[in-house]
C-alpha positions in Angstrom: -210.9 -45.7 51.7 -207.7 -45.5 53.3 -206.9 -47.5 56.1 -204.4 -47.1 59.1 -203.4 -50.1 61.9 -205.3 -49.9 65.3 -203.9 -53.3 67.4 -203.1 -54.9 64.3 -206.5 -54.4 62.9 -207.0 -52.4 59.8 -209.5 -49.5 60.2 -211.3 -46.9 57.4 -210.5 -43.6 58.4 -212.2 -40.4 56.1 -209.8 -37.2 55.6 -209.4 -34.9 58.6 -209.7 -37.7 60.9 -208.2 -38.4 64.3 -207.5 -41.8 65.6 -210.1 -41.6 68.4 -212.5 -40.3 65.9 -212.0 -43.1 63.0 -211.9 -45.8 65.9 -215.3 -44.9 67.6 -217.1 -44.9 64.2 -216.2 -48.7 64.2 -217.2 -49.3 67.6 -213.9 -49.4 69.2 -213.8 -47.9 72.3 -210.2 -46.0 73.1 -210.9 -44.7 76.8 -211.3 -41.3 77.3 -212.6 -38.3 79.6 -212.6 -35.3 77.8 -213.4 -36.1 74.3 -216.6 -36.2 72.6 -217.5 -36.6 68.9 -219.8 -33.3 68.8 -217.5 -31.0 70.5 -213.8 -29.3 69.9 -210.8 -31.0 71.2 -209.3 -30.4 74.5 -207.3 -32.9 75.1 -206.4 -32.7 78.4 -207.5 -36.1 80.3 -204.5 -38.0 78.9 -206.7 -40.7 79.4 -206.3 -41.7 75.4 -202.9 -41.6 75.0 -201.7 -43.8 72.1 -198.4 -45.3 70.9 -197.9 -44.4 67.6 -195.7 -46.2 65.3 -192.7 -44.1 63.3 -192.8 -43.9 59.5 -191.1 -45.8 57.2 -187.5 -45.3 57.8 -187.4 -43.2 60.5 -186.8 -44.1 64.0 -189.3 -44.0 67.1 -189.7 -41.0 69.3 -188.1 -41.4 72.5 -188.7 -40.1 76.1 -185.4 -40.6 78.7 -187.0 -41.8 82.0 -186.1 -43.0 85.5 -187.4 -46.4 86.2 -187.4 -48.0 89.6 -185.3 -51.4 89.8 -186.3 -53.8 92.0 -183.1 -55.4 92.3 -181.8 -52.7 92.6 -184.0 -51.2 95.1 -182.8 -47.6 93.1 -184.1 -45.6 90.0 -181.8 -46.2 86.5 -182.3 -44.3 83.5 -184.2 -46.1 80.4 -186.2 -44.6 77.7 -189.9 -45.6 76.5 -191.8 -44.3 73.6 -193.2 -40.9 73.4 -196.8 -41.5 74.2 -199.8 -38.9 72.1 -203.5 -38.0 72.4 -205.5 -40.3 70.1 -208.4 -37.4 70.5 -205.7 -34.5 68.8 -203.5 -36.6 66.5 -205.1 -36.9 62.9 -205.1 -40.3 61.5 -202.7 -41.0 58.3 -202.4 -43.7 55.6 -200.3 -46.8 56.6 -199.9 -45.8 60.7 -200.0 -48.0 63.0 -200.8 -47.7 66.4 -200.6 -49.6 70.0 -203.9 -48.7 71.8 -204.7 -51.9 73.9 -201.7 -54.2 72.6 -198.8 -51.6 74.4 -197.6 -52.5 78.1 -196.4 -48.6 77.8 -199.7 -47.3 77.3 -201.6 -49.8 79.7 -199.2 -47.9 82.6 -199.7 -44.8 81.3 -203.6 -45.4 81.3 -202.7 -46.8 84.7 -201.3 -43.7 85.9 -203.7 -41.1 84.7 -206.3 -42.9 86.2 -204.3 -42.6 89.7 -203.9 -39.5 89.3 -207.7 -38.3 88.9 -209.0 -40.3 91.6 -206.3 -39.0 94.1 -208.7 -36.1 95.8 -211.6 -37.7 94.8 -214.4 -38.7 97.3 -215.3 -41.9 97.1 -219.2 -41.3 97.5 -220.0 -43.8 95.1 -223.1 -45.6 97.3 -224.9 -41.6 97.0 -223.4 -40.7 93.7 -226.0 -40.5 91.2 -223.8 -40.9 88.5 -222.7 -44.7 90.0 -223.0 -47.4 87.7 -222.8 -45.4 84.3 -219.4 -43.6 86.1 -216.6 -43.5 83.8 -214.0 -43.4 86.7 -215.8 -46.5 87.9 -215.5 -48.1 84.8 -211.9 -47.6 84.2 -210.9 -48.0 87.4 -211.7 -52.0 86.8 -210.4 -52.0 83.3 -207.4 -50.1 83.7 -205.9 -49.4 87.5 -207.7 -51.9 90.1 -205.5 -50.8 92.7 -206.0 -49.1 95.8 -205.1 -45.3 96.6 -201.7 -45.0 97.3 -201.7 -41.3 98.8 -202.0 -41.2 102.6 -202.1 -37.2 102.9 -205.6 -35.4 103.5 -207.2 -34.9 99.8 -208.2 -31.0 99.0 -211.7 -30.5 99.5 -213.9 -28.4 97.7 -217.4 -26.9 97.3 -220.2 -29.9 97.1 -223.9 -29.2 95.9 -223.6 -26.1 94.4 -226.2 -24.6 92.9 -225.9 -23.8 89.1 -229.1 -22.9 87.9 -233.2 -24.6 88.0 -231.9 -27.6 86.8 -228.0 -28.4 87.8 -226.5 -29.4 90.9 -222.5 -29.3 90.9 -219.8 -30.9 93.4 -216.8 -29.4 92.6 -215.0 -32.8 94.4 -215.8 -35.3 91.8 -215.2 -33.2 88.9 -211.8 -34.0 86.6 -212.3 -30.5 84.4 -212.6 -32.6 81.5 -214.3 -29.1 80.4 -217.0 -31.3 78.7 -220.2 -29.0 79.9 -217.7 -25.7 79.4 -217.2 -26.2 76.0 -220.7 -27.8 75.2 -222.5 -24.2 76.4 -220.1 -22.4 74.3 -220.4 -24.2 71.2 -223.5 -25.8 71.2 -225.8 -23.9 73.3 -224.1 -20.6 72.8 -224.1 -19.4 76.2 -220.7 -19.3 77.4 -221.7 -19.0 81.2 -219.4 -21.8 82.4 -215.5 -21.6 82.9 -212.2 -23.2 84.6 -210.9 -21.1 87.3 -207.6 -21.9 89.6 -205.2 -24.3 88.7 -203.7 -27.7 89.3 -206.0 -29.5 91.8 -207.1 -26.5 93.1 -209.3 -26.7 89.4 -213.3 -26.0 89.4 -215.9 -25.1 87.2 -217.5 -22.0 87.6 -220.7 -19.8 86.4 -220.2 -16.2 85.3 -220.8 -14.1 87.8 -224.1 -12.6 88.0 -225.8 -14.9 85.7 -227.1 -18.9 86.1 -226.6 -22.1 83.8 -230.2 -21.8 82.5 -230.0 -21.5 78.6 -232.2 -24.2 76.7 -229.8 -26.9 76.9 -228.6 -27.2 80.7 -229.5 -30.7 81.2 -227.5 -31.9 78.5 -224.4 -30.1 80.3 -224.8 -32.6 83.2 -225.4 -35.6 80.3 -222.3 -34.9 78.5 -220.5 -35.1 82.3 -218.5 -38.3 82.3 -218.7 -38.3 85.9 -220.9 -37.5 89.0 -219.6 -33.9 89.0 -222.8 -32.6 87.2 -226.2 -33.7 88.6 -229.7 -33.2 87.5 -232.3 -32.2 90.2 -234.7 -33.7 88.5 -233.5 -37.1 88.6 -230.8 -36.7 91.4 -231.5 -39.2 93.9 -234.6 -40.4 92.6 -233.1 -44.0 91.2 -230.3 -46.3 90.7 -229.6 -46.7 87.0 -228.7 -50.5 87.2 -232.7 -51.2 88.1 -233.6 -49.1 85.3 -234.4 -50.1 81.6 -234.4 -48.4 78.2 -236.2 -48.3 75.0 -235.4 -46.4 72.0 -238.3 -43.5 71.3 -238.7 -40.0 69.6 -238.8 -37.1 71.5 -242.7 -35.6 71.9 -241.1 -31.9 72.4 -241.7 -31.3 68.7 -241.5 -31.3 65.1 -237.5 -32.1 65.1 -238.2 -36.0 66.4 -235.0 -35.8 68.4 -234.0 -40.0 68.8 -233.8 -40.3 72.4 -234.2 -43.4 75.0 -236.7 -43.5 77.6 -235.4 -45.4 80.7 -238.1 -46.7 83.0 -238.1 -48.9 86.1 -239.8 -52.4 85.0 -240.7 -53.2 88.7 -243.1 -49.9 89.4 -243.4 -49.1 85.7 -242.3 -46.0 86.2 -240.4 -43.9 83.9 -237.7 -41.6 85.5 -235.6 -39.5 82.7 -235.3 -39.2 79.2 -232.0 -38.9 77.1 -230.5 -38.3 73.8 -229.8 -41.6 71.3 -227.6 -40.8 68.8 -228.8 -39.6 65.2 -225.8 -37.5 63.1 -229.1 -37.1 60.8 -232.0 -35.8 62.8 -230.3 -34.4 66.4 -226.5 -35.8 66.8 -225.8 -35.9 69.9 -228.5 -33.8 71.2 -231.6 -33.1 73.5 -233.2 -29.7 74.5 -234.2 -29.8 78.1 -237.8 -29.0 77.6 -237.4 -32.9 75.4 -235.7 -34.4 77.8 -238.2 -33.4 80.6 -241.0 -33.8 78.7 -241.3 -37.6 79.9 -243.3 -35.9 83.0 -246.3 -36.3 80.5 -246.4 -40.3 81.5 -247.4 -39.8 84.5 -248.5 -36.0 85.6 -252.9 -35.3 84.6 -253.3 -38.9 83.5 -256.7 -40.3 82.0 -257.3 -43.6 83.8 -260.4 -44.2 83.5 -263.2 -44.0 81.1 -265.8 -41.0 80.9 -269.0 -40.3 80.5 -271.0 -37.3 81.5 -267.8 -36.2 83.8 -268.1 -39.4 85.4 -265.9 -42.7 85.8 -267.5 -45.6 84.0 -266.5 -48.7 82.7 -265.0 -49.1 79.1 -267.9 -50.9 77.3 -270.4 -48.3 79.2 -268.4 -45.5 77.6 -268.6 -47.0 74.5 -271.9 -48.0 74.2 -272.4 -44.1 75.1 -270.4 -43.2 72.2 -272.2 -45.4 70.1 -276.0 -44.3 70.8 -274.6 -40.5 70.9 -272.9 -41.3 67.2 -275.7 -43.0 65.9 -278.6 -40.7 65.1 -275.8 -38.6 63.6 -275.5 -37.9 59.7 -272.3 -38.0 57.9 -271.9 -34.6 57.3 -272.9 -33.9 60.8 -269.8 -35.6 62.0 -266.0 -34.4 62.2 -263.3 -36.4 63.3 -260.1 -34.5 64.7 -256.8 -36.5 64.1 -253.8 -35.0 66.0 -250.3 -34.1 65.4 -249.4 -35.5 68.8 -250.2 -39.6 68.0 -248.7 -41.4 65.8 -249.3 -42.7 62.3 -251.5 -45.7 63.4 -253.6 -44.0 65.4 -254.4 -40.8 63.0 -254.8 -43.8 60.1 -257.1 -45.9 62.5 -258.9 -42.6 63.1 -259.2 -41.2 59.6 -260.5 -45.1 58.5 -263.3 -45.1 60.8 -264.1 -41.5 59.7 -264.0 -42.0 55.8 -264.6 -45.9 55.3 -267.6 -46.1 57.9 -268.4 -43.2 59.2 -268.5 -41.5 55.6 -267.7 -38.2 56.5 -265.0 -36.4 54.9 -264.8 -33.5 57.8 -261.1 -34.1 58.7 -259.4 -32.0 60.4 -255.7 -32.0 62.5 -255.4 -30.7 65.9 -252.3 -30.5 68.4 -250.6 -28.0 70.7 -249.9 -24.1 69.5 -246.8 -23.5 68.3 -243.8 -22.3 70.0 -240.4 -20.9 70.7 -237.8 -22.2 68.1 -234.0 -22.0 67.9 -231.2 -22.8 65.6 -229.9 -25.7 67.3 -232.8 -28.3 67.6 -235.8 -26.9 69.0 -239.0 -26.2 66.2 -241.4 -23.9 66.4 -244.4 -26.5 66.0 -244.6 -28.2 69.5 -246.0 -31.4 67.9 -244.0 -34.8 66.9 -246.3 -36.0 64.1 -247.6 -33.0 62.0 -246.0 -34.4 58.8 -247.1 -37.8 59.1 -250.6 -37.1 60.0 -250.8 -34.7 56.8 -249.5 -37.0 55.1 -252.0 -39.6 55.4 -254.8 -37.6 54.3 -253.6 -37.9 50.7 -257.2 -37.2 48.5 -257.2 -33.6 50.3 -255.2 -32.0 53.2 -256.8 -31.8 56.5 -258.3 -28.7 58.0 -257.1 -26.7 60.7 -258.2 -26.6 64.0 -259.4 -23.3 63.1 -261.4 -24.7 60.3 -263.4 -26.8 62.7 -264.1 -24.0 65.3 -265.7 -22.5 62.1 -268.3 -25.3 61.0 -269.0 -25.6 64.8 -269.8 -22.1 64.7 -271.8 -22.2 61.9 -273.7 -25.4 62.8 -272.3 -27.8 59.7 -270.5 -29.8 62.7 -272.5 -31.0 65.6 -270.4 -34.4 66.8 -266.7 -34.8 66.9 -264.7 -37.1 67.5 -261.0 -36.3 68.6 -257.7 -38.0 69.3 -255.9 -36.2 72.4 -257.7 -33.3 74.3 -255.2 -30.9 73.2 -256.3 -27.6 71.5 -253.7 -24.7 69.9 -256.6 -22.1 70.7 -259.4 -21.1 72.4 -261.9 -24.1 72.0 -265.6 -22.8 74.0 -267.4 -23.5 71.1 -266.9 -26.9 71.7 -269.5 -26.8 74.3 -272.0 -26.5 71.9 -271.7 -29.5 70.3 -274.5 -32.7 71.0 -271.2 -35.0 71.0 -267.8 -34.9 71.6 -266.3 -38.1 71.9 -262.0 -37.7 73.0 -259.7 -40.2 73.2 -257.3 -38.9 75.1 -253.9 -39.8 77.3 -253.8 -36.9 79.3 -256.3 -34.2 80.7 -256.5 -31.2 78.3 -258.8 -28.2 77.3 -261.1 -30.2 75.4 -261.5 -32.9 78.4 -263.7 -30.6 79.9 -266.0 -30.2 77.1 -266.3 -34.2 76.6 -269.5 -36.1 76.5 -267.9 -39.5 76.3 -263.8 -39.8 77.4 -261.8 -42.7 76.2 -258.2 -43.7 78.2 -255.3 -44.0 75.5 -252.4 -45.0 76.3 -249.0 -42.4 76.0 -246.6 -42.5 73.5 -244.3 -44.6 76.1 -247.2 -47.1 76.8 -247.5 -47.8 72.6 -245.0 -48.6 69.8 -245.8 -45.7 67.0 -244.5 -44.2 64.2 -243.8 -40.4 63.5 -242.3 -38.0 60.6 -240.6 -35.4 61.5 -240.7 -31.5 60.1 -237.7 -33.3 57.4 -239.9 -35.7 56.6 -238.1 -38.6 58.3 -240.1 -41.5 59.5 -239.1 -42.9 62.7 -240.3 -45.7 64.7 -240.7 -45.3 68.8 -240.7 -48.4 71.1 -242.8 -48.7 73.7 -242.0 -48.5 77.2 -244.0 -49.6 79.7 -247.3 -50.9 80.0 -250.6 -48.7 79.7 -251.6 -47.4 83.1 -255.1 -47.6 84.7 -257.3 -48.7 81.6 -255.6 -47.1 79.1 -255.3 -49.0 75.8 -253.6 -47.8 72.3 -255.9 -45.2 70.9 -255.7 -47.3 67.6 -257.5 -50.1 69.5 -260.3 -48.0 71.1 -261.0 -46.8 67.3 -261.5 -50.7 66.7 -263.5 -51.5 69.7 -265.5 -48.3 69.2 -266.4 -49.2 65.1 -267.1 -52.9 66.3 -269.7 -51.2 68.8 -271.0 -49.0 66.0 -271.2 -52.2 63.6 -268.6 -52.2 61.3 -266.3 -54.5 60.1 -262.7 -53.3 61.8 -260.6 -56.3 62.9 -257.2 -54.7 64.4 -256.1 -56.4 67.1 -252.5 -55.7 67.3 -250.2 -53.3 65.8 -249.4 -54.9 62.8 -252.6 -55.2 61.5 -252.6 -51.5 61.6 -249.6 -51.1 59.8 -250.8 -53.8 57.5 -253.7 -52.3 56.5 -251.4 -48.9 56.2 -249.5 -50.6 53.3 -252.4 -51.3 51.3 -254.1 -48.1 51.5 -253.7 -44.7 51.4 -251.4 -44.3 54.1 -248.7 -46.4 52.1 -246.8 -42.7 51.7 -245.7 -43.1 55.5 -246.5 -46.6 56.3 -242.9 -47.5 55.1 -241.6 -45.7 58.7 -241.8 -49.2 60.3 -238.9 -50.3 57.5 -237.3 -47.1 57.2 -237.0 -45.2 60.7 -234.2 -43.4 61.2 -231.1 -45.1 63.2 -228.0 -43.8 64.3 -226.2 -43.2 61.9 -222.9 -44.1 63.9 -222.1 -46.5 67.1 -224.3 -45.6 70.3 -221.3 -46.5 72.3 -220.2 -44.7 75.5 -219.4 -40.9 74.6 
């Protein structure tokens, strides 16, 4: 692979790479605002200026300048190298580039930083971007000086509602145009643009329109400063109090890689944001996925229930044991869930097949929805492929198949993962028993004879297989709320109540069983999790 030198370090590059892209690939951050690896090059912020050495045998490109001479107390003529934007200049074999090691670059970056802050309001204490703002970070790295301008700054519109999800503060905007380019190039809805010139520039929405496409929250996420804020997260938390877990989006079968941000002090999840993975979601997530974290706290099942009343977990398990105790194996069915992890589904499948002795296995989940050509998948479940792969002997029946068996009286007892139903489920009311293990209230909850509180995906680690067959690991973020526990653990306890020797006490026990069973086809997900194919540094 060809290489070039960046601050005397050999950096490999691929054909067509620019300097900043090649540096980003190996984890080197060249300061930038407007550049983003997933968007076209704008080269308008000038923060990524670098000094490029001349080809062998040629003189460097120099600029005539006036420089202040302290001794003469006057400007004198001088020269300096012509600096070029690293985001725009393609790399060539043997090129020598100075970024951190050039005094000219250091001076230029400080000047660019000062220019960007001339009219910028110093409202960091109330800005949601505080703590992860490029202006703050680069001021400390490249300027560290107070504002010299004493004139009244230019004032622009504040708290402009761009649409249902986004609010814009024009005074904070540095016109990097990331939001404009994202809306046009990725979302396919060129609803944003720039008006006026110079220090009167601001981002505007097309007349008669709103910023309301399916990826509006990404326009806020790509903003390097606090100009765009999400109404969902606005004024809710400070980022330095938050911690992050590497998760998999539960919104659809695409399985976008994500970070789940939560406050460990009160075990509250505050936002969901994309995690770079070029094989799955690149740098993006849709609005549905970024807002799906709300399910962690909304409509939760936090206590065991029996007969519609809250009871202790032990009492609920005893009730379930009593309801299943006298049932024949052929009368019992299990409903796996495409919303739950491989571990949860494997646990229920093992209980049904190896201990209860029933072959009545079905797969449920959420109903299909709308997809698109960017990220959204019509299958609104994160683990349809994984749950299906577990049933290696025969594919699971559909939810509609289970309805037909209930209608024909062939199934009288059902154990279900989750309370979701992709279609009308009134016939579940005719069952002798319906035992559900659910994190949230759903359509099946009203028919349940016993409900066991299962942990959400944010409260339990697990593996998921997306529509492309990529197995991915999702980490636990917060501790389970209320009396909730991972579904595989509740299934293990139910099995022991029924007198079966199920000894799973830790997640690795379930995964070990998966590797030695029919689940081996997808059990490699713990080792083969899709990881970011490029560094996940700041973009």
